[in-house]
N, C-alpha and C positions, 0 to 999 in steps of 0.2 A: 797409463803411467807405469814406469818401471817399478818393480817391487823391491829391488835391491840396487843400491847405488853402483855396485860393481858388476851387475849382471847386464851384459849388452842387450839392447833392444833390437829385435829383428824388424826390418822395415824395407822400403824399396828406394832405390836411387832416385833423386828428384830431377835428373837431367833427361836423357833421351827416352824414346818409347820402347826400348828393349825390355825394360822391367826387371833389371838386375836386383837381386836381393843383397842387402848389405846389413851390417849391424852397427849400432851406435852405442858407445860406452860413455857414460858421464864421467867427467874428470873430477879431481879432488876439489876444485874451486867451482862455485856455482856459475853456470853458464858455459863451462868448458865441456865440449863434446868431441869425441874422437872416433874416427872410422875404424871398424874392425871387420875383417872378412867374414862372410857367412858361407862356410865351406860347402854345404849341401843345399844352397839356395836352388829352387827349381829351375830357373831360367839360365843362370850363369855359373852355377857350381863353384862359387867363390871368386871367380875372375872379375876384375873391374877394369875400366879404362881410366885414363888420367883424370877425367872429370869426376867419376865415381869416387876415386880415392880422395879427391879434394872437396867432396860435397859438404862436409861439416864446417868448412871454413866460413860459411855465411851465417852460421847459427848465432854466434855471439860477436859478430863483426861490429866494429866501432860505429859504423854508419846506420845500425839498426834504428828504425823508428820505435820510440818507446812511450810516447805520449800522444793523445789526440791533438790535432792542430787545426786552428781556424785562421783563415786569412782575413786581416783587417788592414785597410789602407795599403794593400800590396805587400804586407809582411805577415808571416805566420806568428801566431802566439800559441802557447800551450793552453789546452782547455780540458775541462772534465769530460768524462764519457757522456754524462747526461746532457751537457751543453752541446757537444758535438753531434750526438744523435738527434737531439731536438732540432738542431739546425738542418740536418739532412732530411728529417721527416717533414718539417715545415716547408722546406724548399720543394720537395717532391709533391706535397699536397698543393702548393701554390701553382706549380707548373701544370699539374693535371687540371686544376680549376680554370687556368687561363688558356691553356693550349690543347687540352685533352690528353689522354694517356699516351698517345704517340708523340707527345712533346718530350718524352724521356727515352733514352736508350740505355741498354744494360750490356756490359761486356763481361762475360765469364772468363775463366782462366784455365788453361791447360796445365798449369803448375799447381792448381789446387785440386781437391778431391772430388769424387763423384757426388758425395752427399752435399757438398758446398755448392757445386754447380747446379745440382738438382734444386736446391732451395732457392738459388738466385733466379733460375728460370721460372720457378713457381711464383716467386715474388713479382717478377715482371708481368706474368699473366694475371695475377690477382690485381695488380695495378691497372690492368686493362690493355696491355700491349703485347705483341709478339716480337717486339724489337729487342731481342736477346740474341747475342752471337758470341763467337769465341774465335781464337786464332786459327782454327782449321780453315777459316775463310782466306787466310793468308798462305796456307800451305797445301791442303788437300781437299778443298771444297769441290773441285772439279772431279777428283777421283771418287769421292763419296757419291756425287751426283751420278756419274757414269755407272759405277758398280751397283748402286741402288736401283736405277731405272732398268739396267740391262740384265742384272742377275738377281737383285732383290735385297741385298744387304751392303751397306757402305763400309766394308772392312776387309781385312785380309781373308782370303778364302781358305787359307791353310795355316797350320802352325809351324813355327820354326823347327820344332823337333821332327815332324813328319817330312818337312822339306829336306832336312839333312839326311834322314834315313832313306828317302825314296827317290829324290830328284836326281836325274842324270844329266839334265841341262838346266843351267841358270841363266835366264835372260834378264840382265840388269840395265834398265833404261832410265836415264834421268835421276838416278839415285847413286849415292856415294857412301855405301855402308862402311867402307874402310875408314872413313873420316867421321861420319855422323852416327853410325851404329856399330862401333868397333868390336864390341863383344859378340854381337850377332854375326858380324863378318868373320871373326876369327874362329868362333866355336861352332858355327853352323855352316856358313857359306864356304869359307876356305877349307874347312874340314871335309865338306862334300867333294870339293875339287881334289883334295889329296887322296880321297877314296875313289876317284875315277870320273867325277862329273866334269862337264864342260861348261865354261862360263863365257857368255857373250855380253860385253859391256858396250853400251851405246851412250856416249857422253862427249860434249865438245871439249872437255878438259881432262887431261891426264892427271890423275890424283892418287891418293893413297889406296883406293880400291884397285886401280891399275897396278900399282906396285905390289899389292898383296897377292895378286894372282900370277905374278911373274915367278913361277915356281920352277926351280931348276929340274931339268929332266922331263918336263911335260910341255906339250904344245896344245894345251886345252883351254887357252885363253885368247879371245879375240877382242880387240878394242876398235869399234867403229866410231871414229872421231868426227862427228858430223858438225855442220854449221848450226849455230843456235837457231831454233825455230823451224827446223826441217824434219821433225820427228815423223810427221804424217807421210811425207814423201818416202822416207826410208822404210817405214812399215808397209806402205803400199807396194814398194818394190818387193819386200818379203812376201806379202800376201799374193801378189801377182805371180811371183816365181812359184809359189806352192800350187796355185791354180793351174799354171802352165804345166808343171811337172806331173800333177795329178792327171791332167788330160792326156799327157803322153804315156804315163805309166799308171793306169787306174788301179792296179793291184799292189802298188809299191808302198802304200800306207802314207802318202803325203797328206791326205785328208781323211778324217774319220767319218765316212759317209753315214754309218749307222747312228753315230752320236748327233751329227748335224740333222739328220732326218727325224729322229725321235725326240730330241731335246732342245731344238733351237727353231727360230724363225728369222727370216730376213737374209738367208744365204744368197738368194737371187739378186737382192739389192746390192750386195757386195760385188757379185759377179758383174752386174751391169755398171756399177761405178768404176770398175777397173777395166772395162772392155777395151777402151781406147787409151789406156794409161801407158805413157812412154817411160819405160824403166830407165833407159839410158839418160834421158833428159833429167829425170828425177835424181838419179845418182849423182849427176854433175851438180845439180842444185844443192844436194847434201854435202858435196865435197868428199865423197867416199867412193872408191872404185866399185863399179857395178859387180864385178866378180866377187869382191869381198862380201857385199850384201847378200848375193846369191849363195855364197858358201855358208854364211850365217843362217840363212833361211833353211838350208838343207840340214844343218846341225840341229836346229830347233825341231823341225818337222819330223826328223828321223829319230828323235829322242823317244824313249819309252815313257818317261814322266818328265815333262818340261815345265818349269816354273818361271813365271815372270815376276820380277820385282820392279816396282815403279816408285818414282820419287818426285820431288818438286821440280826437277828439270822437265818433267812432263806436265805437271798440273799447273804451274805458274805461267800460263799463257792465256791469251784471249781465246785460243782454241783448245784450252785445257781439257774440256769434256771430250772433244773429238780425239785428242791425243790418247786419252785413256780408253775410249771406245775402240780405237784401233788395236790396242793391246788385247782388249777383250775379244775382238774379232779373231785375232791370231790364236788365242787359247781355245776358242770355241770350235773353229773349223778343224783343229787338230785333235779335238777331244781331250784337251788338257784342263778339264775342270771336273769337280766332283770326285776326286780321288787323291790319295796321298802323293806328295812330291810334285804337285802341279799348281794350277790356278793363277790368279792375278793378285799380287800381294803388295799393297802400299806400305812403305816403311815410314811409320809415324815419327815425327821429330821431337815431340815433347812427351814427358812421362805420363800425362793423362789427356792428351788431345783426343785419343779414341774415346775414352770414357766421358769426356765433356760433351762430345756429340751424342754418345749413347743415351745420356740422361736428359737430352732435349734442350741443351743450351744453344739452339739455333732457331732462326726466325720462322722456319717452315715446318718444323717437326716437333712433336711432343716426345717424351721418353720412349725409347725403343723404336725411333724413326717412324712413329705414327704421324701422318700428315695432319697439320692443323685444319686443313679444309676438308678432311674426311669426317663427316658428321658422326658416324658410328664410333670412330676412334675417339673423337673429341668428347662425345657424350660419356664414354666409358671412363675417361679420366675425370670429367666433371663430377661424376657420381662419387668418386673418392675425395676429390678436393672440396666439393661443396660450393663451387662458384662457376660462372660461365667463363669460357675461354674464347677470346676473339677468333673468328673463323678465317680471317684474311692473314696470310703471311706478312711478317714485318720486314723492315729494311735490314740488310746485312750491315756488318760493322763499317765497311768502307762507305756504303750508301748513307749510313747514319752520320759518318764524319762529313760527307759531302753536303748533308742537309742541315748541318749546324748553322744557326742563324736564320734559317728558313722555317722548316717545320720542327726541327729538333732544338730544344733549349736547355736540356739537362742531360747529364750522363752519370751513371753509376758504374765505376770501373773497378773490378776486383782482380788484383794480381796480374794486370796487363799493362803494357807500356806502348800505347799506340803512337805516341810521338816518334818512337824509334822503329816500330814494326810496320806502320802503314807506309805505302809508297808515296812519293812526292812529299817527303817529310817537311819541307819548308812550308808548303801550302797547308798541310795538316796542322802544323804548329800555329800558323797565323789564325786559322779558324778557331782552334781551342783557346788561343790567347785573347782574340778580339771579339768573337761572335758568340761564344758559348755562355749562356746565362748562369749555369750552375754546374760544377763538377765536384764529385766526391770520389776519392781514390782510396782504396783499401789495399794496403801493401806492407812489405817488410822494410823497404828502403825508400828514400826520397828519389824516386825515378824522375826522368825527364818529364813524364806526364804529371806526376804528383806535384812537381814544382808549380804547375799551372792550376792546381786545384783550389777550391774554396774551403774544402774540409778534407783532411787526411786522417784516416783511421789506421792505427798501428796493429798489424796482424802478427800472428806467430808463424814460425817457419815450419817446413815439412817435418823437421825432427822433433817438434814439440807437441804434436797432436796426432790423433788417429783418424782413420777413414779408409776408403778404398780407392784404388786407381785401376785403370784398364790399359794393358800394354798393347803393343802394335799387333799382336796376334790374338786379341780378344780375351786375354787371360785377366780376369778380375782378381786383384790381390789386395791384401790388407797392409796398410801402413800403420805402424804403431809408434806412439810418441813417448819420448822421455819427458822430463819436467819442463815447465815453462821457464824461459830464461829471464824475461823482463816482466816484472809484476803487473804493470799496467797495460800490457798488450792483451789482445783477446783473440781467440780462435775465430777464423773466418765464419764458421758455422754459428758461433754464438753472436757475432755481430749481425749477421743476416737474420737470425732468429729474433733478435730484439727489434731491428728495423721493421721486420714484418709484423711483429706483435704490436708495435706502436702504431703502425699504419692501419692494421686490419683486425686487431684483437684476437682473432682465432686463426688456427691453421699453421702457425709458425713456432709454436712453443714445443720443442723437442728435448728429450732427456738424452742428449748426446748423438753422435753420428750413427750408432747402430739403430736407434729409433727412426732416424731419417731413412736409413737404408731399408728398413721394414716397410715404410710407406712407398719408397721407390719401387720395391718389388711388386706392390699392388697395381701400379700403373705402367710398368715396363715389362711386357711379356717375355722379352728375350732374357731377362734376369729374374723372372718370377721364382724359379726353383732354387735360387741362391739364398744363403744366410751367412752370417759371420762365422757360425760354427762350421758350416759346410766348406767355406773358403779355406779355413785352417791356415797352414803355411804354404800349401801348394797352389791355392787359387783354383778357379774354374774358368774354362772358356765358355763364353756365351756363343750360341743360344743355349740356355738352360731353363727349359720351360716349366718343369715340375720338380718339386723337392725330390731328391734322390738321383736326378739326372747328373751325369758326370761331365756334361758339356761336350761340344763337338770340336775335335782338333782340326777337322776340315769340313767345309760346307758343301751342300748341293749334291750329296751322294745319289739321291733318288730323284729329286726335282729341284727347280729353282723357285725362289720365293717371290715369284711374279703371279699375276692374277690367273694365268693359264698354266703356270708351272714351266714355261718355256723361256729360255734365254734369248736375248735380242742381239742379232747380228745387224750391223748398220754400216754401209759404206760411207767413208768420209773423204773429203778432198782437202787439199792443202790450203791453208790460210796464212799469208805472210804476217809477221808481227806488225803491230799498228805503226811502229816507227821503223823505217828502213834507212840505211846510210845514204847521205847526200853530201854535197860539198861542204856544208857548214858543220855537220856531225858525221864524219866518214867511218867511224868505228862502231862495232856492235858491242854493247855493254851487257855482260851477264854476271850473275851473282850466285854465291853459295856460302855454306857454313864451313867452319873449321872444327877439327877434332878438339882443339884446346880451348875453344870458346863456345858460347851457347846463346843463340837467339839474340835478344837485345843487349846481352852482356850484364844485365842487372845483378845476377849472381856471379857469373864466371869472372867478370872483370874485378871482382872483389876478392878473388882467391890469389894469394901470392904465388902459388905453384903454377896456376894457369896463366897468370899475367907474365911470369918469367918466360914461359914458353912462347906466348904470342902477345906482346905488350901493345902492339899498334897495328893499324890497318895497312894494307899494301895493295898493289894492283899488279897482276901478271900481264906482261907485255911480250909479244912474240919478237924474236931478235930482228926480223926484217922491219917490223914497225918501229922498234927502238932505234935502228940505224936511220930510218927515214926521218924520225923526229929528233934525232940527236940525243937520245936518252942513254945513259950509262946505268948499268946495274947498281941499285942503291940510291939513285937520284931521287930527290923529292920532286913530284910532278903534280900538276893540277889536272884533275879529272873532272870534266864538265859535261852536263847534259842540258836540255832545254829547261830543266827545273832547278838547277843549282850546281854547285861545284864543291869538291873536297880536295884537300892536299894529302897525298899519300906517298909512301915509298914505292918505287918501281922495282919489281923483280923481273928481270929479263929472262925468259924461259921458253922452251919449245913445248911446254905442257899445254899451252893454249894455241889456237890456230891463228894464222896471220889475219889481221883485220878485226880481231876480237880482243877485248880486254875483260879481265875477270877480277872481281873484288868481293868484299864481305860486308854484312850489315851489323857486325857486333859492337863496333866502337863508336861511342857518342861523338868523339872529336872528329870523326871522318866516316860517317855511316853511308853505305851504299844507297840507303833508302832516301837520302837527300836528292838522289839522281833518278831513281826508278820511276816508271810510268804508272799512273793510277787508272789506266783504261782497264775494263773488266770483261771477262768472259760473260756473254749475254745470259747464260743459264745459271752457272754456279756463282757468278759475281766475284770470282777470284781475280786479283790484279796480275798484270803481266810483268812480274819481276825479272823474268829470265831473258828478256830481249828489249833493249832500248838503244838509242843511238847516242854516241858520245864523241868528245874530242879530248885530246890530251896535249899538254905542253910542259916543258921543263919549268919547275918553280925556281926562279933565280934568287928568291929570298926564302930559304928553307924555314919551315914553320918553327922548328927548334923548341924542344921542351914541352910540346903539348902533351898533356897526360891523357891516357885512354879513359881515365875516370872523370875528366872534366865534364 
């Protein structure tokens, strides 16, 4: 709580994963809160993007949930907290009695704090199930899988500061930091280019990242505009080029032989995989001239310190794990790991998606990425918790959704909106509406998911409570709350604490978030050395194993966190998207986020500033396709897939390739996820958002007046 009404509270922006520090000042009227810059904030030094400046708009929005709600005869009525929580506990006990603990699923939230997600996953495991997951399953599950299995830890290998200071080549593939991480892009990546670094961007879409590196007087930017779903062939061209050039010039430094020999295994598998690889055919499949890919390969391999940045354009495929593995292969054979300015660095999309994973809100790992089927790890956590943990991994969130009405009969959803975020949204909504026995939603607004709930629990916003979050480069930071705006709302932690105490008597009664963090430290080795006092205003990067550790700005300096200390190189081959164009659906649909909106739009669509900038959804169409379909710029069109259709405005632009259409998931009135495919990567279980097939036609009856908030 703030000690003086006019003293701004230092906290962290609730939007993307960069972790920008901001301050919040309470206004003269109760509930009013205003944004104030934090000039010496450790990550952003006072700069914010348009979303950060508008972050306080949601705190006292007129749509805030302010009272517990129970649905009766299809309609919500206000209830007391005791009545609402009694209903939740009774339903959860009934489901466990009738269907066993795997009859429930639990969804954590990347918009809530480490302490809250820690308590929710502990609650799920005390209930008897590992069916706890979060939205990383929708964005970076394949990245986490590949990094953890090949290198040891599922996170950025480097810090943004050391990348800016040391990197001389930035390879950005499937990420759009100019739009999705604008402060990181402007203060770290673009600054590095201004100081002499080269950037190679690999993306089917020309975007704000492309524009940001079009710097007058330099030629240090390449954009390889490939076809969606051809990342593996393109990287295999890069790898094959490096192998060939090394064979021809063994002393030129194409491959770091000493690094490969001493610190990796699997190099021969990569060589064998690419032995008969046809670079020319692959380049044609990618839609990028071979000589351009070869030039990019040379720039990366000849760099002194080359860093890879990866995003959802790589991870959101049925071959997402292999996509990221090939990036790891590239970094390993050139020795670009274990040093400043290098590595493989996923840019996380939400302000605490990294931390939500770190604290164990996933079905296969406990806090600190300890596997649930590792007896020793599980027993060490059980010793602190005082109860047995299931030894079999649970279902992921999409698998939980698919199992509704079969093995899953109840859901506890904290701060998530799966009706908007899951693929094939029409089918998802039908399952939630028709087949789910009980749904409780804990949130700040009546989301599209909350509308289907049996019980709605009104939580407080990011600006009203304290806790910790972990940004994209593993920096754990404190968020500090001002006063509570609505008297009868409750902090997420307090709600979970009471639910857990009502269900189990012991293990969930904590005196605030710091007490929860202290228990988290006991069971999470990578955060064991942290405390609220040690975090201060700067925060600490994990791993931080012992009190007094300053945290590691980059990982793997001496060895990798694998059983033998060696990193894994593994050759991979191209897999086409599960849907490819045909006569009925001749276009490739791909999706991405906008700078001015955020995820499912629950918060950003309620900001007047952000809604003025981007009030409705649209689809990018190449001029050649527009001419063939008879589409004029600004026309309303119907975009259709095998799963549904939406009506959107057509923007005719050369930013997208011919035969490809591009749209966004932010707007409830016309969400891309009504169209996307719910097929999954076999290992990471991430859906294939980035490639589906579609058809488009001019809408002869414009939608007219549909609100983005409908």
